[in-house]
Legacy VTK file of the C-alpha trace (Angstrom):
# vtk DataFile Version 3.0
C-alpha trace
ASCII
DATASET POLYDATA
POINTS 176 float
-7.330 -6.961 7.492
-8.001 -9.016 4.363
-11.324 -10.157 5.869
-12.915 -6.869 4.744
-12.458 -8.104 1.173
-15.741 -9.926 1.802
-17.546 -6.556 1.569
-17.009 -6.782 -2.187
-19.199 -8.938 -4.425
-17.776 -12.158 -5.870
-18.010 -10.650 -9.373
-16.039 -7.513 -8.491
-13.361 -9.269 -6.431
-11.180 -10.539 -9.325
-11.148 -7.064 -10.914
-9.873 -5.522 -7.676
-7.276 -8.262 -7.162
-5.897 -7.852 -10.683
-5.668 -4.080 -10.141
-3.780 -4.695 -6.870
-1.334 -6.919 -8.765
-0.991 -4.146 -11.358
0.034 -1.828 -8.508
2.524 -4.385 -7.180
3.981 -4.607 -10.694
4.451 -0.829 -10.947
1.383 -0.036 -13.027
-1.746 1.852 -12.008
-3.163 0.442 -8.767
-6.883 0.486 -7.897
-8.330 3.808 -6.753
-10.421 4.409 -3.660
-12.798 6.532 -5.733
-13.943 3.364 -7.504
-14.739 1.646 -4.172
-15.639 4.564 -1.872
-19.082 3.099 -1.165
-17.503 -0.157 0.007
-14.594 0.937 2.241
-13.469 4.064 4.078
-9.927 5.429 3.658
-8.376 3.513 6.553
-9.963 0.212 5.509
-8.916 0.833 1.903
-5.280 1.511 2.777
-5.119 -1.501 5.081
-6.775 -3.752 2.483
-4.391 -2.639 -0.281
-1.420 -3.052 2.019
-2.557 -6.504 3.153
-3.259 -7.761 -0.358
-0.034 -6.314 -1.797
1.964 -7.821 1.061
0.254 -11.181 0.582
1.020 -11.254 -3.150
4.651 -10.206 -2.608
5.214 -12.621 0.251
3.527 -15.588 -1.459
5.643 -15.119 -4.589
8.960 -14.215 -2.955
8.787 -17.041 -0.392
7.150 -19.500 -2.826
4.401 -20.263 -0.318
2.340 -23.350 -1.293
-1.324 -22.919 -2.220
-2.507 -24.600 0.977
-0.637 -22.123 3.171
-1.952 -19.183 1.148
-5.497 -20.481 1.667
-4.785 -20.902 5.383
-3.655 -17.249 5.512
-6.992 -16.323 3.911
-9.151 -18.503 6.162
-11.003 -15.547 7.740
-12.127 -14.220 4.334
-14.140 -17.241 3.296
-13.365 -20.031 0.871
-14.818 -18.328 -2.212
-12.692 -15.245 -1.748
-9.631 -17.286 -0.795
-9.936 -19.316 -3.997
-10.320 -16.103 -6.008
-7.159 -14.638 -4.470
-5.329 -17.897 -5.153
-6.534 -17.961 -8.776
-5.263 -14.413 -9.377
-1.999 -15.250 -7.618
-1.440 -18.305 -9.818
-2.332 -16.413 -12.986
-0.020 -13.475 -12.302
2.727 -15.187 -10.273
5.480 -14.829 -12.866
4.604 -11.189 -13.483
4.809 -10.453 -9.747
8.117 -12.316 -9.472
9.574 -10.265 -12.330
8.398 -7.004 -10.728
9.970 -7.999 -7.394
13.275 -8.791 -9.127
13.235 -5.444 -10.954
12.350 -3.575 -7.762
15.186 -5.320 -5.886
17.620 -4.298 -8.610
16.417 -0.669 -8.485
16.394 -0.296 -4.686
19.938 1.004 -4.575
19.183 3.767 -7.093
16.794 5.666 -4.778
17.676 6.362 -1.146
16.505 8.798 1.483
19.311 11.223 2.289
17.781 13.564 4.868
14.458 14.703 6.264
13.067 17.742 8.063
9.687 18.474 9.623
7.809 21.502 10.897
4.439 21.974 12.571
2.277 25.025 11.903
-1.356 26.105 12.180
-3.457 26.726 9.092
-4.527 30.370 9.306
-5.647 31.173 5.761
-9.042 32.594 6.778
-10.797 33.596 9.971
-13.079 30.522 9.831
-10.181 28.112 9.377
-8.095 29.880 12.021
-10.833 29.129 14.568
-10.367 25.434 13.868
-6.655 25.623 14.728
-5.861 22.664 12.501
-2.268 21.522 13.082
-0.392 20.631 9.912
2.986 19.051 9.430
5.383 19.898 6.624
7.613 16.942 5.814
10.536 17.546 3.478
12.478 14.562 2.196
15.762 14.686 0.301
15.737 11.644 -1.952
18.698 10.526 -4.008
17.385 9.036 -7.235
19.745 7.768 -9.933
22.550 9.859 -8.488
20.571 13.130 -8.409
19.350 14.682 -5.156
15.652 15.580 -5.310
13.589 17.424 -2.675
10.086 16.107 -1.992
7.718 18.017 0.312
4.411 16.989 1.870
1.902 18.930 3.948
-0.530 16.809 5.932
-2.896 16.942 8.867
-2.714 14.611 11.855
-4.996 11.978 10.259
-2.892 11.877 7.094
0.272 11.720 9.208
-1.094 8.736 11.147
-1.963 7.011 7.869
1.570 7.659 6.586
3.107 6.272 9.776
0.902 3.154 9.575
1.865 2.647 5.926
5.563 3.042 6.715
5.300 0.570 9.591
3.554 -1.926 7.300
6.199 -1.391 4.615
8.910 -1.991 7.211
7.253 -5.297 8.164
7.218 -6.366 4.513
10.882 -5.444 4.085
11.793 -7.419 7.196
9.823 -10.420 5.896
11.632 -10.283 2.566
15.070 -10.362 4.220
LINES 1 177
176 0 1 2 3 4 5 6 7 8 9 10 11 12 13 14 15 16 17 18 19 20 21 22 23 24 25 26 27 28 29 30 31 32 33 34 35 36 37 38 39 40 41 42 43 44 45 46 47 48 49 50 51 52 53 54 55 56 57 58 59 60 61 62 63 64 65 66 67 68 69 70 71 72 73 74 75 76 77 78 79 80 81 82 83 84 85 86 87 88 89 90 91 92 93 94 95 96 97 98 99 100 101 102 103 104 105 106 107 108 109 110 111 112 113 114 115 116 117 118 119 120 121 122 123 124 125 126 127 128 129 130 131 132 133 134 135 136 137 138 139 140 141 142 143 144 145 146 147 148 149 150 151 152 153 154 155 156 157 158 159 160 161 162 163 164 165 166 167 168 169 170 171 172 173 174 175
């Protein structure tokens, strides 16, 4: 899905890539609001996931520059070189973030989950839509303390969450 990076101008590309690396390193990632005219929500999430995965994989597996460029062949050489330049410049920072994240993985674990489906009936106009919603409650153990986290989402948001979790699972399996 990285090929949609080509929708962005050559001048804006490095800014986005550095913001993606910031997100990988635990700082503020790029926001869709800044690029809403370029990508829709699904494209945005897939692009961020693809770029983040590429940066993590390239650093954790120490992939040579030539292989990284081969992975970016469908984007175009200019964009591939830009990604490679950002990767080289921030490689040590990404490596450090991956090490820290690996060390902190054991401190936060999912303990239990529960889900419910309901219809939104807050007004007569909305009740006509019969919009199904899902309530997802997660019990997360963080630094020894159990914390409840709840989400309410529609079917589109649920599908996006499932896609993101599947992509995250692929990354975890690649890192093993």
